[in-house]
C-alpha atoms as one frame of an Amber mdcrd trajectory, in Angstrom:
protein
 -23.656 -22.682  -3.181 -20.018 -23.020  -2.137 -19.078 -20.279  -4.599 -21.695
 -17.919  -3.120 -20.367 -18.580   0.392 -16.793 -17.867  -0.752 -17.951 -14.707
  -2.538 -19.793 -13.639   0.606 -16.640 -14.033   2.715 -14.658 -12.091   0.108
 -17.116  -9.191   0.051 -17.548  -9.142   3.826 -13.779  -9.212   4.347 -13.304
  -6.429   1.803 -15.915  -4.265   3.514 -14.225  -4.796   6.892 -10.846  -3.881
   5.360 -12.175  -0.614   3.940 -14.078   0.401   7.087 -11.330  -0.805   9.421
  -8.677   0.973   7.361 -10.598   4.250   7.532 -11.094   3.961  11.309  -7.451
   2.997  11.810  -6.249   5.944   9.703  -8.315   8.412  11.704  -7.173   6.981
  15.033  -3.497   6.985  14.086  -3.638  10.457  12.548  -5.502  11.892  15.539
  -2.936  10.373  17.895  -0.030  11.775  15.880  -1.564  15.258  15.851  -2.223
  15.129  19.598   1.426  14.218  20.138   2.393  17.266  18.019   4.102  15.342
  15.252   4.725  17.689  12.268   1.921  17.402   9.680   4.278  16.658   6.778
   5.641  13.669   8.672   2.071  12.469   9.192   1.392  12.650   5.465   4.577
  10.857   4.434   4.534   8.204   7.131   1.355   7.767   9.190  -1.203   8.202
   6.395   0.814   6.069   3.944   1.432   3.365   6.552  -2.182   3.320   7.720
  -3.630   3.101   4.205  -1.183   0.202   3.766  -2.609  -1.515   6.861  -5.016
  -3.745   4.854  -2.101  -4.988   2.710  -0.110  -5.665   5.880  -3.007  -7.541
   7.474  -3.712  -9.633   4.367  -0.044 -10.437   3.681   0.767 -11.449   7.251
  -2.428 -13.506   7.555  -1.576 -15.279   4.316   2.108 -15.849   5.093   1.696
 -16.996   8.703  -0.965 -19.561   7.791   1.749 -21.968   6.604  -0.195 -22.586
   3.379   1.819 -22.121   0.177  -1.327 -20.951  -1.642  -1.813 -18.149   0.867
   1.895 -17.310   0.766   1.541 -16.712  -2.971  -1.330 -14.343  -2.241   0.919
 -12.448   0.231   3.453 -11.469  -2.446   0.836 -11.080  -5.179  -1.052  -8.702
  -2.903   1.940  -6.353  -2.538   3.007  -6.512  -6.200  -0.574  -6.112  -7.448
  -1.289  -3.350  -4.944   1.754  -1.320  -6.021   0.810  -1.678  -9.677  -2.805
  -0.809  -8.870  -1.816   2.240  -6.789   0.165   3.828  -9.625  -1.917   2.841
 -12.645  -5.427   2.894 -11.161  -5.302   5.245  -8.152  -3.091   7.905  -9.759
  -4.936   7.471 -13.049  -8.327   8.191 -11.467  -6.892  11.031  -9.360  -5.452
  12.723 -12.460  -8.729  12.318 -14.361 -10.563  14.093 -11.546  -8.061  16.955
 -11.479  -4.488  17.336 -12.855  -2.066  16.544 -10.035   0.920  18.828  -9.413
   4.073  17.070  -8.207   6.247  18.555  -5.455  10.025  18.853  -5.846  10.644
  16.513  -2.914   8.662  13.679  -4.484  10.444  14.095  -7.817  13.938  14.275
  -6.320  13.686  11.867  -3.385  10.597   9.711  -2.927   9.968   8.478  -6.474
  13.607   7.498  -7.259  13.763   5.718  -3.890  10.586   3.779  -4.743  12.111
   2.654  -8.049  15.297   1.565  -6.254  13.524  -0.552  -3.609  11.225  -2.064
  -6.271  14.309  -3.221  -8.175  15.837  -4.476  -4.912  12.936  -6.902  -4.382
  13.569  -8.414  -7.818  17.298  -8.709  -7.074  16.607 -10.397  -3.724  14.330
 -12.929  -5.406  17.026 -13.542  -8.050  19.633 -14.196  -5.357  18.089 -17.592
  -4.590  18.255 -20.550  -7.023  15.093 -22.125  -8.407  13.896 -25.285  -6.698
  12.357 -28.366  -8.287   9.049 -26.528  -8.743  10.740 -23.648 -10.597  10.177
 -21.337  -7.632  12.560 -18.801  -6.144  12.154 -17.001  -2.822  12.710 -13.666
  -1.128  14.940 -14.972   1.710  14.560 -14.146   5.383  17.836 -12.199   5.334
  16.371 -10.201   2.443  13.413  -9.375   4.671  15.861  -8.101   7.305  17.468
  -5.814   4.691  14.076  -4.426   3.655  13.092  -3.787   7.274  16.402  -2.054
   8.011  15.849   0.199   4.984  12.304   0.882   6.221  13.533   2.037   9.637
  16.287   4.139   8.054  13.871   5.698   5.560  11.387   6.812   8.207  14.120
   8.100  10.515  15.574  10.115   7.632  12.106  11.472   6.785  11.488  12.637
  10.366  14.969  14.165  10.708  14.809  15.933   7.325  11.431  17.516   8.075
  12.320  18.540  11.625  15.590  20.068  10.431  13.587  22.369   8.153  14.910
  21.003   4.840  11.374  20.619   3.533   8.342  22.861   4.116   5.517  21.688
   6.331   1.961  22.149   5.138  -0.621  21.528   7.784  -3.720  22.339   5.752
  -3.747  19.068   3.831  -3.790  16.804   6.859  -6.071  18.937   8.992  -8.708
  19.352   6.325  -8.503  15.692   5.347  -8.902  14.211   8.816 -10.536  17.010
  10.750  -8.933  19.997  12.426 -10.781  19.156  15.630  -8.224  16.387  16.220
  -5.216  18.645  15.952  -4.788  20.437  19.299  -7.585  20.476  21.875  -7.727
  23.683  23.868  -7.779  22.185  27.361  -6.586  19.025  29.067  -9.995  17.336
  29.441 -10.687  17.712  25.734  -7.208  16.412  25.013  -7.769  13.327  27.174
 -11.104  12.624  25.476  -9.519  13.020  22.048  -6.676  10.720  23.080  -9.125
   8.070  24.282 -11.115   8.379  21.072  -7.971   7.992  18.956  -6.911   4.896
  20.926 -10.426   3.448  20.600 -10.338   4.030  16.831  -6.923   2.372  16.643
  -8.095  -0.728  18.516 -11.392  -1.073  16.652  -9.755  -0.466  13.269  -7.012
  -3.006  13.973  -9.534  -5.669  15.042 -11.563  -5.132  11.875  -8.423  -5.257
   9.729  -7.211  -8.535  11.237 -10.575 -10.317  11.008 -11.425  -8.792   7.625
  -8.054  -9.857   6.209  -8.598 -13.447   7.299 -12.077 -13.562   5.723 -10.888
 -11.791   2.563  -7.964 -14.155   1.980 -10.067 -17.217   2.782 -12.729 -16.157
   0.286 -10.104 -15.404  -2.375  -8.435 -18.821  -1.970 -11.797 -20.618  -2.157
 -12.826 -18.758  -5.306  -9.454 -19.416  -6.930  -9.778 -23.120  -6.161 -13.354
 -23.340  -7.468 -12.576 -21.426 -10.681  -9.196 -23.176 -11.104  -7.456 -19.811
 -11.231  -4.021 -19.589  -9.616  -3.765 -17.955  -6.198  -1.043 -15.717  -7.634
  -3.468 -14.220 -10.168  -6.143 -13.770  -7.472  -3.548 -11.995  -5.316  -2.592
  -9.686  -8.184  -6.187  -8.796  -9.020  -9.028  -9.232  -6.529  -6.950  -9.038
  -3.342  -4.695  -6.245  -4.635  -7.588  -4.048  -5.768  -9.519  -4.711  -2.565
  -6.625  -3.734  -0.291  -5.918  -0.630  -2.426  -9.359   0.832  -1.688  -8.094
   2.959   1.264  -5.399   4.530  -0.947  -8.003   5.096  -3.654 -10.380   6.761
  -1.174  -7.736   9.079   0.295  -6.279  10.052  -3.104  -9.695  10.749  -4.683
 -10.739  12.940  -1.748  -7.388  14.751  -1.897  -7.555  15.236  -5.685 -11.112
  16.597  -5.528 -10.066  19.211  -2.968  -6.856  20.106  -4.841  -4.454  18.664
  -2.260  -1.827  17.431  -4.714   0.880  16.427  -2.248  -1.509  14.228  -0.317
  -2.998  12.652  -3.457   0.305  11.458  -4.907   2.320  11.338  -1.683  -0.161
   8.835  -0.263   0.433   6.524  -3.252   4.231   6.812  -3.329   4.499   6.501
   0.453   2.123   3.533   0.543   4.035   1.701  -2.206   7.310   2.254  -0.352
   5.708   0.971   2.867   4.314  -2.085   1.050   7.759  -3.105  -0.154   9.930
  -2.268   2.840   7.609  -2.982   5.773   5.129  -5.548   4.510   7.490  -7.682
   2.420  10.218  -7.232   5.033   8.079  -8.462   7.927   6.427 -11.201   5.848
   9.778 -12.583   4.621  11.204 -12.560   8.147   8.222 -14.424   9.598   7.830
 -16.971   6.788   9.870 -20.167   7.000  12.045 -20.349   3.907  11.135 -16.814
   2.858   8.370 -15.693   0.476   7.991 -18.047  -2.524   8.353 -16.359  -5.931
   7.050 -18.215  -8.992   8.610 -17.979 -12.445   5.744 -15.796 -13.685   6.207
 -13.495 -10.716   9.966 -13.240 -11.241  10.001 -12.785 -15.013   6.755 -10.846
 -15.581   5.024  -9.315 -12.557   7.973  -8.063 -10.479   9.483  -6.379 -13.592
   6.013  -4.944 -14.274   5.974  -3.428 -10.773   9.338  -1.788 -11.522   8.155
  -0.561 -14.946   5.014   1.037 -13.484   7.178   2.904 -10.961   9.427   4.068
 -13.827   6.401   5.070 -15.934   4.938   7.044 -13.048   8.319   8.672 -12.513
   8.611   9.651 -16.194   5.137  11.207 -16.257   5.891  13.128 -13.061   9.275
  14.341 -14.341   7.980  15.694 -17.670   6.397  18.927 -16.423   5.803  18.020
 -12.754   2.072  17.780 -13.465   0.118  14.568 -13.957  -2.448  15.643 -16.568
  -5.821  14.110 -17.375  -4.406  12.665 -20.591  -1.588  11.012 -18.660  -4.137
   9.728 -16.145  -6.043   8.112 -19.018  -2.800   6.479 -20.210  -2.243   5.015
 -16.734  -5.809   3.636 -16.635  -5.400   2.103 -20.094  -2.170   0.404 -18.998
  -3.975  -0.948 -15.929  -6.809  -2.389 -18.034  -4.361  -4.045 -20.467  -2.355
  -5.557 -17.608  -5.429  -6.962 -15.827  -6.714  -8.540 -19.039  -3.279 -10.033
 -19.759  -3.276 -11.693 -16.335  -6.366 -13.762 -17.117  -5.301 -14.443 -20.704
  -1.978 -15.690 -19.349
């Protein structure tokens, strides 16, 4: 009976995360369009950040609880989500339709993602192991990640506004609805603004409550099944919080919007590392705990998946169906190895 209750909380929390994430994305995107923010900036920042909102909600809820079990879920959620986004989300997107890769992603975004992924591992390695063979991402490391996050988004806005990269409005408008872009008269604009703010508030409330229920259910199930919270964070929680990215990328791939399909994944992974781990480390006393398995296996795996994704994108700047199948196979092998471990 206790297992069914825990499973119910997990499923209910996951449903709230998906629905709340969708509402939050639409509210934030509508607000950005009303404020006349360039569409490319919306795709690289707002959409990626908003689809990363469930990860942010889950990680902060877990870290701020003061429970070491939940703190393990916070890091496992980000690491598992980043692995899931590349292997599962990109894999499925490529199977639906081969994904073309833009020059900007190949030259700038993907190498930067690899660099910040490696930085997390280096930050964890900068602290000695304690008596329980656990390291930590220190609070000062969180400050570094947050500073890089601010710098990255400022650079993105400046580079797009300066005209260094083309702006394509079709992807965002067709994805989220052109009716949100620029209302013809002031009354319509006010109504659209109010609707966007209402979506933001409702989506945020659902994300916060859903995250709490989702994490609570995951911890209960892990305890009942005697599975480590780290493994639950890497699997159930990570896949659940990656559903918004999966939804956006599948819709984009089906309609041939390549930049949005892969840009959403790369941008979301970058946001997960810089913003979510940065904020979580800063707000967690003693930093985010990193187990030996996490340090020697899972963090390197996160880096390797970023490198693998980079290699496949660099080959001919097209992620083919065969390469998508390879990514899905790698994801299946990794998930099985987690439970065998």
